[in-house]
Structure formats: C-alpha cells, structure tokens
N, C-alpha and C positions, 0 to 999 in steps of 0.2 A: 586380417586373420593371421597373416604371417607374422605381424608384430606380436599379436598375442601368443602365438607359438613360441616366439623368441624370449618373451618376458616370463619370468617365473612369478606367477600371480601370488603364490603364497609367500614368497620373499618380499614382494611389494607390500602384501597385507600386513606382514610382520613389522615392516618398517614404518608403516603408517598408523598401525594400530595403537601403539604406545604414544606417539605424539598426540594423536586424536584424544585418547583418554586424559591425557595430562591437561589438554585444553578444556575439556568438558568439566573435569574436576576443579580447575582453576576458575573457570566462570561460574559453577555452582557456588563455590566458597564466596566468591566477590559478591554475587548477587544477595546472598544471605547476610554477609556483613553490612552491604549497603542498605538492606532492609532494616537492620538493628539500627542504623544511623537515622533513618527517616522516622522510625518509631520514637527514638529519644527526642528528636526535633519536634514531633507532635505532643510530646508529653510536657515540654516546657513552654508554657504559655504564660507564665509570669513575666512582669515588667521590671522586677528588681535587678540590680547590676549582676548578680552572680549568674542568674538565668539568662539575661541577655548576652553575657560573655560565652557561656556554653552554646547558646543558640548560634552565636557567630562561628564558633568552631565546628559544630555539628554541620551547619550549612556549607562551610568551606570544604569540609571533607566528603561531602555527597559526591558519588561517582568514583572517589579515589580507590576504594577497595576493589571494585571491578577492574579498573585499569591496572592497579598493582597486581592483582592475581593473574591476570592475562599476561603482564610484562614478565612476571616471574616463571610463568608456564613456559612462554616462548623462549626465555633465557635458558631455562633448564633443557629445553628441546635443542636449541642450537648447540650448546656446549656439551651435550652427551651424545650428539649424532656423529658417528664416526665416517658416515657416507658423504657428508657435505664438504666441498672444497674449502680450503683454508680462507680463500678470498672472500667467498660468499659468507663464511662464518663472521669475518671481520665487518662486512657490509651490514649483516645483520646486528652485530654488536653496537655498530655505530648508530642505527635506526633505533634500537631498543634504549640507548643512552639518551638519544634525542627525545624520545616519548617520555622517559622517566623525568627529564629536566622540565619539559613542557607541563607535564602533569603536576609536579610539585610546585611549579611557578603559578599554575592556576590556583592551586590551594593557597600559596602565600598572598596571591592578589586578592582573592576573596576574603581572606582574614584580615589583611591590612585595610581594604576597603570598607569592610564591616566595621572595624574598630574607628576608622576616620569618620565614617558616616555617623556612628552612635555618638561619638565625642562633639562633633559639630552640632548635632541636632540637640543633644543635651545641654551644651554650653550656650547656645543661641547666639554666639558672637559671629560665627560664620555659616552661611548657609551651604548645604550639600547639593550640588548640581551635576548634570550630566557632563559639563565641562571639566570638573575636578575629577570625575571618574575616568574620562577618557585620557586626560593626561597621566593620571596614575597608572592605567593599564599600559600605555605606551611606554612609560619609564620602565616598569617592571618587566614586560615582554621584551623590550630591547635589551635589557641586562641578561635576560635568558637567552637571547640570541647570540650575544657576544661570548657567554659561557660555552654554547655549543661550538661556535666557531673555533674558540680557543682549544677545545678538545679534539676538533679535527685536524689541529696543526696548522690552522689558518691565522696568520698574524692580524691582530686586530688594530694594532697602531695605525697603519695606512687607512683602514677603514674609518676610524674615528676622525682622522684628519680629513679624508674626503668628505665625511658627513658634515664637518664644521665648514669647510669651504663651500660645498654645495648648499648647505643650509643658508649661508649668507647670500649666495647668488639666487636661490629660491625666494628668500625674503624680500630681495629688491623686486623681483618680479610679481610677488603676490602681496604687496604692501597692505593693501585693504584688508585681506584675510588675516595677516599678521597683527594688524591693528585691532580687528575684531577679537582675536584670541586674547590679546594682552588687556584689552579693555574690559572683557569678561572676567579675566582673573583680577584685575583691579576692583571691579564691582563686588566679587565675592569676598576677596581678602579684606577690603576696607569696610565691608558690611553696609555699604550704602543701600544695597538692594538684596533681599533674601527671597528664597522661595516662599510663596503664599502671601508675600507682601502686596498691599494694594497700592498702586502708584497712579500719578496723573502727570503727564508730560505737559510741556508749555504748548505743544501741537494740538492738545486736546485728547490724545489717545490716553485711556485710562482703563485699569482692571487689575486682575490678581496675576502676579508673576507665577508662572507654572514650570518654567525651565530657563537655565541660562547654558547654552551649548557652546561649541567652538565659535560659531560665527554670529548667532542670533539670540535674542532674548524673547520668549514666547510669553505674551500677555492674554489672558482670558477675560473679556468684559463682564461687568456684573450680570447682564443678560446673556448667560452662557449659551453656546451654540456655535460660536465662531471664535477664531483666535487672531491676535494682532502679533506679526512677526516684525521685530525691529533690529537692525544691526546693533551689536554691542557697543560700538563706538558712538553711535548716535545717543544711545541710553547714557553713556559715560559723560558725554559732553551737553546734554540737554539740562535745562532748568526743570526740576522735577519735584513734585510733592509726594512724599511717602507717608500714606496715611497711618501705616503701621509702625512708625518710629516717632518718638522714642517709646510710645506706648501703642497697643492695638486698638484701644477704645476711641471712638470718634465723637466729637461734639455735634449736635444738631440745633441749629438756631432757626426758630420759627417766629416771625414777626407777627405780632397781634396788636389790634387796636380796640379799645373799648370806649363807651360813650362817657362824657364828662360828668354825667349824673350817677356813674357806677361808683360803688363802694370799694376802693382800691385794696383794702384789706381783704375783702371777700374775693375779689378777683385773684389775688395772690394765692390765698389758701385753696381756692377751687382749682386753679391751674396746676398747683403743685400736686394736689391729690390725684388729678387725672394723670398727670406726668408719671407719678410713681406707679399708678395702676397699670399703665401702658407698658412701661419699662418692665415691670414684674412679670406681666403676661406674656410679653414677646421677646424678652431678653434675660440674661442670667443676672438680674437685679435684686439685691437684698436690701430693703429700706431700713432694716434694723442694724446693718452693719455701719457703724459710724466712720470706719477707715476706707469705705468704698469710694472710688473717685468718680462714681457714676451718679451721684445725687443730682437731681434736676434743680434748676434755679429759675426765678422770675426777676428780670432786670428792667425797671421803667427807663424809658429813653427820653421822650419829649411830649410837648404838647403839639398835637398835630391840628390840622385845620379843622377836623370834624371828630377827633378821637385822641385820647391818651394812648400813645404807642408804647409797647415794651416787647422784650424778647423773652420767649419761653425756651429755656436751654435744656434739652434732654441730651442723652449719651447713649450711644451704641457700644457694646463690647467689642464688636468688629465692624469692619466698613460694609460688608454685605447687609447688615440688619437695619442700616439707617433709613432706607426707603420705606421699609415695612413699618418701622416705629413711627416715622413722620406720617404715614398714611393713616395709621390707627389713631394717632393722637388728634389729628385734625378732625376726624369723624366724632371722636369721643368728646372733645372740648367744645364742638359745636352743639352737641347733644346736651351736655351738662350745662352750658351757658344758657340755654333756652330753659331749662328746668330751674335755674337760678334767677331767671329774669335778668340776666347780664347781657346788655345790648352790644353787638358789634356793629357800628353804624357804617353806612356807606357815605362817600363823599357827597356833600350838600353844598350848592352854590346859590346864593341869593342875588338875583338880577333885579336891579332898580330901574324902572322905566322912568323916562322923562315925563314931567306933568303936561307938556304941552302936545304929547303924543306925536312928536316928530319922528320918533322911531317907527310908528306905525305907517305914517306917511311914507317914509323911506322904504319901507317894506313893500308897501302898495305900489309906489312907482317902479320899483325893481321887477315885481311881478308883471305889471302892465308893460313895461319896457320888453 
C-alpha cells in the first residue's frame, strides 16, 4: 500500500497507454495484411509458371506483416520513450535488429527453397529431398548469424577459423555420419535415386523411395504399412535396380505354354487381345496410340516337353501397377483360352514297363521285405 501511495498512478497510466495503443494498432494492421496474403494464396490454384512463382512469394511472405508491424511498433516505442535508460534502449535496438534479420532470413529461405524445389521437380534431373532442404537452411541461417554477430561488433574471422578447425576434428570423430551425408548428396546430385523411384537392392530390399535425409534413405515397400531405413552410404555402394530409370514403365513377362495341336496364330491374336484389354482397364494404356511404348507382345520361345512355350509381355506405366496387371491378365487369359478351346497342357510323362514284369516283382519284394 505504501508503494501505491508513492507511485503516481496517472503518470504510470499515461506512460503505458501510448505504447499499448501502438502495439494494438500494429498488431491489428499486421493481422489484416497477413489475411490478405492468405487470401491471395488461396486464389492462385493454377499450375502455370506465373501462378507458381506468385504462390512461392505469397507463401514466403506469410507471417511477415505481423512480425514487421510489431517490430516497427516496438522500435517506435523504444526510440520515442524519454524515460528509458540509454543502455536499455541500445539493448532493445540490438534485439530488434536481430528479429528483423531473422524475419527476412526466413522469407529469403522460403523463397529460395520454393524456387529450388520447383525447378528440381519440373526439370526431373535432380530430386528434392529433406537433405537438400536441411543443408539449404543451415547455410542461409548461418549466414544470417554471421551478419548479426558482425553488427554486434564481434569479429567473425576467428569464429570462421574455429568452425573450420573444429569441423575437421568433428568430421574425424563422426566419419560414418559424414559419409552418409556426402553419400546422400551424391545420390541426389547424380540422379541415381530420386524421390518416388522404385528400387531393389542386391540384399532384396525393395520399394518406393520416400525421402533422403542427412543419414538415411527411407523406402516404403509395395505393400505399404512399414518402411525400410537404410544408411545413405549403403545405398550409394550397393548393387541396385532402379525400376523408374530411364523410364517409369515396367515390363511384365508371363511365361505360358499351349498344346502342340494349338493354332499359334489364334493363340497370338487372342493373347494380344486379352493383354490390351487388361492394360486398358487397369492402366493408362491407349491401344490406338502408335507411339506408346506400352504395347503388349507375344514371343514364342521353345518346343517344350509337352507344350509350345512363349512369353506374353505386358507393360505397367508405373512399378506399383505390375502385380495387379499380372493378376488380372492370368485370370482373363485362362477364361479366354477355355472359350477358344486353347489347351494349356500340364506335363505328361509316359512310363514304359518291362514285358517280363520284373518291375512288378521288384515292387512286390520291396513291399514284402
């Protein structure tokens, strides 16, 4: 109570009212400007280049109006207040400068990341992954930190030198982690593996590549529900089949055998008809497109022991569709062959018994013994 008597309440209210009003107005203006940015971002749903560029800018600027309006309001309060000590004003000025640099750094990082991701995805030469984004952010924010330190009067030359020496020491201590980082960069830059590629390693692991981060590559098997996590250096040094390179379509080879009495021209015509129907129904196949690489084929191979064997070659536009296409083709071709009286024989062996029935005697003696 003695404190309240000694403090001029009206003087305190007068000194706090103006700063409070400035902050409220600044926050109100910032929220409304940010709302306009979100509205513009929702309006631009087209995929053309101009709209994509504007979307990148609008997305990068989200949150900036609120931050900048609050910064301007605080800067106004600090520099117009005559009752704050000079040292405290200087501290507030340094803090505001730091917030301004970090805010604009975030905008720059979002903008450049958006452009890089867009260009990589549109070119198809290099995949965009969390590893690239992480390295990108580290470089940009490290540069921002050096700018802030330089503004505070802290010499950055010793820091850069210490970082270089310390980085070498750390690299020797975490060689495996460093190897994984550089292996991941090698995979991304060379284009050996990209996000959404379907790969199979010599170890038997296979699936769709969902991410390449600082240490690991994440693979999702065809039967999704689990993930396979493999160190980047193991991926880079492994014998690998990439089913998405150089094209995404996958050939499906199904061996079939028909009886020797079959009309091979009829077999070929019926098999191709069924293959086209299945690919049209279960994939993006257009049988009228002469330039399509997905046309099925029939290739006779050999005279087998009880059948003439051939390959029915179908295609799937992407790796994940091959199992379904193969499943549907086997059902459809079996039904169509029965309708066309085309026989798929099972192996038959003819056993010649000796005329003196020695085999029967041998069998009888074995049973008796």
